Each structure stands twice: as C-alpha cells, then as structure tokens.
DONUDREN-678648 format. One line per field, with one value per residue: x, y, z of N, C-alpha, C in turn; residue in three letters. Coordinates in pm, 1 decimal. Example, Ala and Ser with C-alpha at 12.3 -4.5 7.8 and 13.67 -1.06 7.14 Angstrom:
BEGIN
neast <- [1319.0 / 1285.0]
nnorth <- [-569.0 / -225.0]
nup <- [780.0 / 708.0]
caeast <- [1230.0 / 1367.0]
canorth <- [-450.0 / -106.0]
caup <- [780.0 / 714.0]
ceast <- [1320.0 / 1290.0]
cnorth <- [-330.0 / 3.0]
cup <- [780.0 / 787.0]
code <- [ALA / SER]
***
This chain:
BEGIN
neast <- [82.8 / 41.9 / 67.6 / -68.8 / -107.8 / -414.6 / -554.3 / -824.9 / -878.3 / -835.1 / -1010.8 / -1264.0 / -1289.4 / -1388.2 / -1649.0 / -1753.9 / -1799.8 / -1729.3 / -1496.2 / -1303.4 / -976.6 / -691.2 / -504.3 / -656.3 / -813.4 / -617.4 / -527.8 / -761.6 / -768.8 / -544.4 / -638.2 / -849.4 / -699.4 / -606.5 / -443.0 / -387.5 / -520.7 / -441.3 / -569.0 / -569.4 / -713.2 / -873.3 / -982.4 / -1247.3 / -1415.0 / -1353.9 / -1451.3 / -1725.4 / -1800.5 / -1771.0 / -1956.4 / -2203.5 / -2227.5 / -2246.9 / -2491.2 / -2658.0 / -2624.3 / -2742.1 / -2603.9 / -2554.2 / -2760.6 / -2923.6 / -2945.7 / -2741.9 / -2514.2 / -2538.4 / -2511.4 / -2246.7 / -2103.1 / -2161.2 / -2030.5 / -1769.5 / -1729.9 / -1671.7 / -1405.1 / -1081.3 / -1017.2 / -804.5 / -835.7 / -632.3 / -598.5 / -410.7 / -310.0 / -465.7 / -362.3 / -130.0 / -182.8 / -138.5 / 131.9 / 330.0 / 177.2 / 96.1 / 349.4 / 447.8 / 268.5 / 338.9 / 609.2 / 595.2 / 415.6 / 143.7 / -209.3 / -352.8 / -501.3 / -398.9 / -140.3 / -181.6 / -211.4 / 43.9 / 208.3 / 123.7 / 202.4 / 479.8 / 530.6 / 441.6 / 596.0 / 504.1 / 386.9 / 206.6 / -114.3 / -237.9 / -400.2 / -346.9 / -144.0 / 32.9 / 61.5 / 176.5 / 421.4 / 534.0 / 551.1 / 737.0 / 956.1 / 1027.9 / 1092.7 / 885.2 / 722.0 / 506.8 / 214.3 / 140.8 / 278.3 / 491.6]
nnorth <- [-118.3 / 224.5 / 584.8 / 886.0 / 1220.1 / 1340.4 / 1501.8 / 1722.5 / 1721.9 / 1462.8 / 1317.4 / 1412.5 / 1303.4 / 1054.3 / 1096.7 / 1209.2 / 1032.7 / 1075.3 / 1213.0 / 1048.4 / 909.5 / 712.9 / 749.3 / 851.4 / 630.5 / 445.6 / 554.0 / 525.7 / 246.9 / 205.0 / 303.4 / 126.8 / -93.1 / -55.7 / 159.7 / 474.6 / 807.0 / 1152.7 / 1480.7 / 1834.9 / 2099.4 / 2246.6 / 2077.2 / 1946.9 / 2169.3 / 2243.1 / 2019.3 / 2029.5 / 2273.5 / 2227.9 / 2021.8 / 2140.5 / 2339.8 / 2177.8 / 2057.8 / 2282.3 / 2339.4 / 2126.1 / 1897.4 / 1704.7 / 1523.3 / 1580.0 / 1337.2 / 1189.9 / 1329.0 / 1291.6 / 1011.7 / 983.4 / 1117.9 / 953.9 / 716.2 / 814.0 / 872.0 / 628.4 / 581.9 / 596.3 / 889.4 / 1139.6 / 1452.1 / 1724.9 / 1957.2 / 2129.2 / 2288.5 / 2515.7 / 2696.3 / 2750.4 / 2889.0 / 3167.8 / 3187.8 / 2954.0 / 2832.0 / 3048.7 / 3144.8 / 2922.1 / 2925.3 / 3168.3 / 3121.5 / 2913.0 / 2993.7 / 2918.4 / 2866.0 / 2952.1 / 2741.2 / 2514.5 / 2529.0 / 2457.2 / 2179.5 / 2106.5 / 2207.1 / 2045.1 / 1793.4 / 1827.9 / 1882.3 / 1644.2 / 1461.5 / 1302.4 / 1138.4 / 1296.9 / 1287.9 / 1400.7 / 1559.0 / 1800.4 / 1988.1 / 2208.3 / 2193.4 / 1940.1 / 1993.6 / 2181.5 / 2020.4 / 1825.1 / 1993.6 / 2049.0 / 1807.6 / 1636.7 / 1337.2 / 1198.6 / 1039.2 / 708.9 / 728.8 / 589.5]
nup <- [0.0 / -72.6 / -39.6 / -175.1 / -311.5 / -410.2 / -681.1 / -769.4 / -1041.5 / -1132.7 / -971.1 / -1051.1 / -1302.0 / -1254.7 / -1207.0 / -1436.7 / -1705.2 / -1974.0 / -1952.2 / -1860.8 / -1847.2 / -1948.5 / -1751.2 / -1530.4 / -1481.3 / -1411.6 / -1170.9 / -1023.3 / -1010.0 / -850.2 / -607.1 / -565.3 / -523.2 / -269.4 / -208.2 / -43.9 / -18.9 / 14.0 / 48.9 / -13.7 / 189.2 / 18.0 / -169.1 / -122.0 / -164.6 / -427.4 / -566.0 / -489.8 / -606.5 / -887.2 / -914.4 / -835.8 / -1029.1 / -1253.6 / -1202.2 / -1227.6 / -1496.8 / -1598.1 / -1669.5 / -1492.4 / -1266.0 / -949.0 / -821.0 / -947.0 / -860.6 / -584.9 / -572.6 / -670.9 / -470.6 / -252.8 / -330.3 / -336.7 / -68.8 / 39.2 / 7.6 / 163.5 / 225.3 / 323.6 / 448.4 / 450.6 / 692.7 / 786.1 / 590.2 / 574.4 / 759.3 / 630.1 / 404.3 / 351.3 / 354.1 / 285.7 / 75.4 / -85.0 / -153.0 / -295.6 / -510.5 / -631.5 / -698.8 / -886.9 / -1076.5 / -1042.3 / -975.0 / -657.8 / -569.5 / -708.6 / -611.8 / -348.0 / -360.8 / -452.7 / -246.6 / -33.9 / -127.9 / -133.4 / 140.2 / 263.5 / 133.1 / -75.8 / -377.9 / -649.2 / -785.8 / -1072.4 / -1350.2 / -1450.7 / -1649.3 / -1599.9 / -1324.6 / -1303.0 / -1429.6 / -1252.2 / -1025.0 / -1105.2 / -1134.4 / -872.1 / -775.3 / -700.8 / -736.9 / -991.4 / -930.5 / -1029.1 / -1265.5 / -1501.8]
caeast <- [0.0 / 113.3 / -16.3 / -39.0 / -194.9 / -513.5 / -604.3 / -964.6 / -885.3 / -846.0 / -1132.9 / -1383.0 / -1299.1 / -1466.7 / -1789.2 / -1790.5 / -1744.2 / -1670.1 / -1367.0 / -1210.9 / -853.6 / -617.1 / -440.1 / -754.1 / -853.6 / -504.3 / -531.1 / -876.3 / -726.1 / -453.4 / -723.1 / -921.7 / -600.3 / -574.4 / -364.2 / -458.8 / -496.4 / -458.3 / -609.7 / -565.2 / -840.3 / -950.6 / -1037.7 / -1393.5 / -1479.3 / -1338.8 / -1547.9 / -1860.4 / -1824.7 / -1792.8 / -2079.5 / -2321.5 / -2235.5 / -2295.6 / -2635.8 / -2723.5 / -2619.2 / -2817.5 / -2520.2 / -2568.3 / -2878.1 / -2895.7 / -2928.0 / -2608.0 / -2417.6 / -2551.6 / -2451.1 / -2102.3 / -2049.7 / -2170.8 / -1919.6 / -1645.1 / -1716.4 / -1623.6 / -1259.2 / -1014.6 / -959.7 / -763.3 / -831.7 / -530.5 / -646.4 / -296.2 / -288.0 / -536.5 / -267.0 / -16.9 / -232.4 / -81.3 / 277.6 / 387.4 / 97.7 / 109.8 / 486.9 / 455.2 / 194.0 / 421.7 / 732.6 / 570.4 / 309.5 / 25.4 / -317.9 / -339.2 / -562.6 / -301.5 / -26.4 / -216.9 / -179.7 / 189.0 / 263.1 / 95.1 / 288.9 / 615.9 / 533.0 / 423.7 / 690.4 / 422.0 / 359.5 / 87.2 / -196.8 / -304.2 / -404.5 / -313.0 / -7.2 / 115.9 / 88.7 / 273.9 / 549.9 / 585.0 / 586.2 / 863.7 / 1062.4 / 1070.2 / 1123.7 / 769.0 / 687.6 / 369.4 / 158.8 / 95.2 / 362.4 / 592.5]
canorth <- [0.0 / 351.4 / 704.1 / 992.9 / 1336.9 / 1328.7 / 1628.9 / 1722.0 / 1693.0 / 1317.2 / 1275.5 / 1445.9 / 1211.2 / 938.1 / 1139.7 / 1237.3 / 922.3 / 1123.4 / 1274.5 / 945.3 / 888.4 / 595.3 / 788.2 / 857.7 / 492.3 / 382.1 / 603.4 / 459.5 / 109.1 / 211.0 / 317.6 / 0.4 / -188.0 / -29.9 / 281.0 / 578.8 / 939.2 / 1272.9 / 1594.8 / 1959.6 / 2150.6 / 2307.2 / 1970.2 / 1931.4 / 2286.0 / 2233.3 / 1919.6 / 2081.0 / 2378.2 / 2165.7 / 1944.1 / 2228.3 / 2402.0 / 2072.8 / 2046.4 / 2400.9 / 2327.1 / 2003.3 / 1788.2 / 1603.7 / 1538.0 / 1574.3 / 1194.8 / 1149.3 / 1391.0 / 1220.7 / 878.8 / 999.8 / 1152.6 / 834.3 / 629.1 / 879.0 / 865.5 / 496.0 / 580.5 / 654.2 / 1017.5 / 1221.1 / 1594.2 / 1796.1 / 2087.6 / 2214.0 / 2380.8 / 2641.3 / 2783.8 / 2772.7 / 2953.2 / 3299.7 / 3182.8 / 2852.8 / 2808.8 / 3169.0 / 3144.7 / 2817.2 / 2974.9 / 3270.8 / 3062.3 / 2822.1 / 3050.9 / 2834.4 / 2922.2 / 2915.1 / 2609.5 / 2413.7 / 2536.5 / 2383.3 / 2038.6 / 2092.0 / 2228.7 / 1925.0 / 1685.6 / 1857.2 / 1868.2 / 1503.8 / 1378.3 / 1204.1 / 1166.6 / 1373.6 / 1238.0 / 1514.2 / 1569.6 / 1938.7 / 1990.6 / 2306.8 / 2138.6 / 1832.3 / 2056.6 / 2238.0 / 1907.9 / 1769.6 / 2093.0 / 2045.2 / 1669.0 / 1560.0 / 1235.4 / 1191.8 / 907.8 / 627.4 / 746.6 / 482.9]
caup <- [0.0 / -71.0 / -28.8 / -268.7 / -308.1 / -517.2 / -732.9 / -812.9 / -1185.3 / -1147.0 / -901.8 / -1129.2 / -1416.5 / -1212.4 / -1207.9 / -1575.6 / -1783.7 / -2098.7 / -1922.4 / -1811.9 / -1924.3 / -1900.6 / -1626.2 / -1421.0 / -1452.0 / -1341.6 / -1032.6 / -961.5 / -980.7 / -735.7 / -488.9 / -549.2 / -473.9 / -130.1 / -185.2 / 29.5 / -73.1 / 94.4 / -32.0 / 62.1 / 239.7 / -91.2 / -253.5 / -114.8 / -223.5 / -572.2 / -613.5 / -470.0 / -704.0 / -1018.9 / -910.4 / -834.1 / -1162.0 / -1344.2 / -1177.7 / -1285.1 / -1643.5 / -1626.8 / -1718.7 / -1387.7 / -1180.6 / -805.5 / -788.6 / -992.1 / -769.4 / -456.8 / -590.9 / -681.6 / -338.6 / -168.7 / -370.6 / -295.6 / 76.9 / 76.5 / -2.2 / 281.5 / 185.5 / 437.4 / 414.7 / 528.0 / 738.0 / 821.2 / 480.1 / 600.7 / 828.1 / 541.2 / 282.5 / 325.9 / 351.6 / 198.7 / -45.4 / -166.7 / -203.6 / -397.3 / -627.1 / -697.1 / -751.5 / -999.2 / -1159.9 / -1026.3 / -894.7 / -517.1 / -555.9 / -751.0 / -519.9 / -226.0 / -387.3 / -459.4 / -112.5 / 45.5 / -178.1 / -85.7 / 286.4 / 300.4 / 58.8 / -146.0 / -518.7 / -679.7 / -896.5 / -1135.6 / -1496.2 / -1481.8 / -1703.7 / -1530.2 / -1192.0 / -1324.9 / -1459.9 / -1127.1 / -937.6 / -1153.2 / -1110.8 / -732.2 / -739.3 / -658.5 / -836.3 / -1037.0 / -894.8 / -1139.9 / -1384.0 / -1518.6]
ceast <- [87.3 / 12.9 / 25.2 / -138.7 / -285.4 / -568.4 / -750.2 / -977.7 / -899.8 / -978.2 / -1256.5 / -1398.0 / -1383.9 / -1615.4 / -1839.6 / -1724.4 / -1676.5 / -1535.4 / -1264.1 / -1092.2 / -788.8 / -553.2 / -539.7 / -802.4 / -742.7 / -500.9 / -646.8 / -839.9 / -629.4 / -533.7 / -798.0 / -828.8 / -554.3 / -487.1 / -451.6 / -425.3 / -517.5 / -493.1 / -596.4 / -706.0 / -929.4 / -1025.3 / -1189.3 / -1468.3 / -1467.8 / -1440.2 / -1689.6 / -1894.4 / -1853.5 / -1925.3 / -2203.7 / -2337.0 / -2289.4 / -2445.3 / -2709.6 / -2729.3 / -2691.5 / -2733.9 / -2512.8 / -2697.4 / -2834.8 / -2870.6 / -2789.9 / -2500.0 / -2419.2 / -2486.6 / -2299.4 / -2041.1 / -2058.6 / -2058.3 / -1786.7 / -1622.4 / -1667.5 / -1470.4 / -1198.1 / -941.0 / -929.0 / -753.0 / -734.0 / -582.1 / -532.0 / -269.0 / -357.2 / -440.9 / -147.5 / -54.9 / -162.0 / 71.0 / 324.6 / 309.3 / 106.9 / 248.2 / 504.5 / 383.3 / 276.7 / 540.0 / 710.1 / 459.5 / 184.3 / -86.6 / -292.5 / -396.8 / -462.6 / -180.0 / -55.2 / -186.4 / -28.1 / 252.2 / 241.3 / 184.5 / 432.7 / 625.3 / 525.7 / 523.9 / 619.9 / 408.2 / 223.9 / 15.4 / -274.3 / -301.2 / -362.6 / -166.8 / 83.9 / 153.9 / 189.1 / 414.4 / 613.6 / 628.3 / 720.8 / 980.8 / 1113.8 / 1094.7 / 1008.4 / 733.9 / 539.9 / 319.4 / 112.3 / 176.2 / 468.7 / 731.3]
cnorth <- [124.7 / 465.3 / 802.2 / 1106.2 / 1329.8 / 1465.6 / 1613.6 / 1688.2 / 1544.1 / 1269.5 / 1297.8 / 1360.3 / 1089.3 / 970.1 / 1157.5 / 1133.2 / 969.1 / 1192.0 / 1173.0 / 932.0 / 759.1 / 625.8 / 790.3 / 718.6 / 417.6 / 425.5 / 539.1 / 315.9 / 104.4 / 220.9 / 188.2 / -107.7 / -160.8 / 90.6 / 386.0 / 714.2 / 1046.1 / 1384.7 / 1721.0 / 2005.9 / 2205.4 / 2202.7 / 1954.6 / 2048.6 / 2286.0 / 2134.4 / 1972.9 / 2187.5 / 2320.3 / 2090.7 / 2032.9 / 2301.3 / 2301.5 / 2048.5 / 2162.2 / 2394.2 / 2202.2 / 1894.3 / 1675.6 / 1630.8 / 1536.0 / 1429.1 / 1145.8 / 1204.9 / 1318.8 / 1083.3 / 885.5 / 1028.4 / 1035.4 / 736.0 / 684.5 / 867.5 / 729.4 / 487.3 / 644.6 / 783.3 / 1099.3 / 1366.6 / 1663.1 / 1934.4 / 2180.9 / 2317.8 / 2514.5 / 2741.3 / 2820.1 / 2853.3 / 3084.6 / 3300.9 / 3081.1 / 2834.4 / 2929.3 / 3175.9 / 3041.3 / 2860.5 / 3077.7 / 3208.7 / 2980.2 / 2868.7 / 2963.1 / 2914.8 / 2882.0 / 2775.8 / 2499.4 / 2412.5 / 2462.3 / 2234.4 / 2017.1 / 2108.8 / 2106.0 / 1809.0 / 1704.7 / 1829.5 / 1722.7 / 1411.2 / 1268.9 / 1239.5 / 1234.2 / 1312.6 / 1356.1 / 1501.1 / 1709.1 / 1948.1 / 2090.3 / 2257.6 / 2024.5 / 1889.6 / 2113.4 / 2127.8 / 1848.2 / 1862.8 / 2088.6 / 1901.9 / 1588.6 / 1462.6 / 1244.6 / 1050.9 / 836.0 / 643.0 / 638.7 / 539.0]
cup <- [0.0 / -60.0 / -137.0 / -249.8 / -431.2 / -554.7 / -776.4 / -960.6 / -1212.2 / -1087.9 / -987.6 / -1254.5 / -1381.5 / -1209.9 / -1350.6 / -1666.0 / -1911.8 / -2077.2 / -1872.5 / -1906.9 / -1874.4 / -1765.5 / -1510.5 / -1382.5 / -1377.4 / -1195.0 / -957.7 / -922.5 / -862.7 / -606.3 / -459.8 / -494.8 / -331.7 / -103.7 / -117.4 / -29.9 / 32.3 / -1.4 / 51.6 / 98.7 / 129.3 / -175.0 / -242.0 / -178.5 / -375.4 / -630.2 / -604.0 / -574.0 / -842.2 / -1021.3 / -912.6 / -967.8 / -1264.1 / -1325.8 / -1244.3 / -1437.0 / -1692.9 / -1695.2 / -1615.5 / -1312.4 / -1034.7 / -764.9 / -831.3 / -899.8 / -635.4 / -465.0 / -597.6 / -545.5 / -241.2 / -201.7 / -321.3 / -145.0 / 125.1 / 74.0 / 122.5 / 245.9 / 310.6 / 392.2 / 509.1 / 566.1 / 778.6 / 713.3 / 499.9 / 664.7 / 740.7 / 417.0 / 250.8 / 328.3 / 248.3 / 68.2 / -139.0 / -230.1 / -315.3 / -524.7 / -704.8 / -769.3 / -877.6 / -1092.3 / -1161.3 / -960.9 / -750.2 / -493.7 / -592.3 / -658.5 / -390.0 / -242.2 / -386.4 / -322.3 / -24.4 / 1.8 / -130.6 / 63.9 / 329.6 / 232.2 / -19.0 / -293.4 / -535.4 / -799.8 / -953.5 / -1286.3 / -1542.8 / -1524.9 / -1633.3 / -1390.7 / -1201.7 / -1347.2 / -1333.1 / -1031.3 / -977.4 / -1124.1 / -967.0 / -683.3 / -684.1 / -770.4 / -872.8 / -1010.4 / -1020.9 / -1266.5 / -1385.9 / -1507.5]
code <- [MET / SER / ARG / PHE / ILE / LEU / ASP / ALA / SER / VAL / THR / LEU / CYS / TRP / CYS / PHE / GLU / ASN / GLN / ALA / THR / HIS / TYR / SER / GLU / ALA / ILE / PHE / GLU / MET / LEU / ALA / GLY / GLY / ASP / GLU / GLU / SER / VAL / PRO / PHE / ILE / TRP / PRO / LEU / GLU / LEU / ALA / ASN / VAL / LEU / VAL / ILE / SER / GLU / ARG / ARG / ARG / SER / LEU / THR / VAL / ALA / GLN / VAL / THR / GLY / PHE / LEU / GLU / GLU / LEU / SER / ALA / TRP / PRO / ILE / GLN / VAL / ASP / THR / LEU / GLY / VAL / ASP / ARG / ALA / PHE / GLN / GLN / ILE / LEU / SER / THR / ALA / ARG / GLU / HIS / SER / LEU / SER / ALA / TYR / ASP / ALA / ALA / TYR / LEU / GLU / LEU / ALA / ILE / ARG / GLU / GLY / LEU / PRO / LEU / ALA / THR / LEU / ASP / GLU / GLU / LEU / ARG / LYS / ALA / ALA / LYS / ALA / VAL / GLY / VAL / LYS / ILE / ALA / GLY / ALA / GLU]
***
C-alpha cells in the first residue's frame, strides 16, 4: 500500500465518464487496490463547485451527484487541514514561484510537505511538481 496526493482533476474524471482517461482509470485502480490518498483543504470545495455548476447546467442530476459523493465517501480520503494555516505563507509562495493558482499550489505544497507523489491531470501542476522533485503518482 502507498499514499499519494489526489487532485480534483483526477477525481472528477470518475464522475464524468466522458472525461475518463487511461491515467484517471489507473489512479482509480490504485485506490481500489488499497492505496490511500490525501487531499488539501480546498479539494472538497473544488469538487462541490464543479458538481453544483454541473447540476445548474443540467449535465448532472442531483441523484447522480448524490450517488457519486456516496461512492467517494467509501474511499479513505484524508483531508489535510494544516494547509489552512499555510495559505498565506507557503501556499502563496509556492503559487508565486511556480506561476500556479493558489488552488493548484495547495496540492503541490501538500505533496512537498508530506513527501508524497501527486496524482493530477493538470499539465502546469505536473510541470511544477517535476521541477521540485515531486513524483507523479501512477507514472511509469
């Protein structure tokens, strides 16, 4: 068993079948195999925002969102709350240094702090992770 940082970009692929990739499916298989994931404090809000917008645009029903969240709650997801105290220092600094949004910097800062690989589909975040020596989860 191993641990990694899970980005919302990968998580949401499991909700929207038309967005699934080989990579997102590989990460899903890692979780199904017993790997554990950690997420920054911003992750639940990112998911909630995409889901509520999808409901408003009628690309998802309330029942679909509820079902997805019930499935997601079965996974051992650890939400890191220490990042809240790091938002105005380490996360902001990481965002500046790597030209990332504060949201993406929260994932990178957590991966650096925990010394864990990062599962993301975001190319800029992948590039920044590689620049600081953070491995990409599921990459060969």
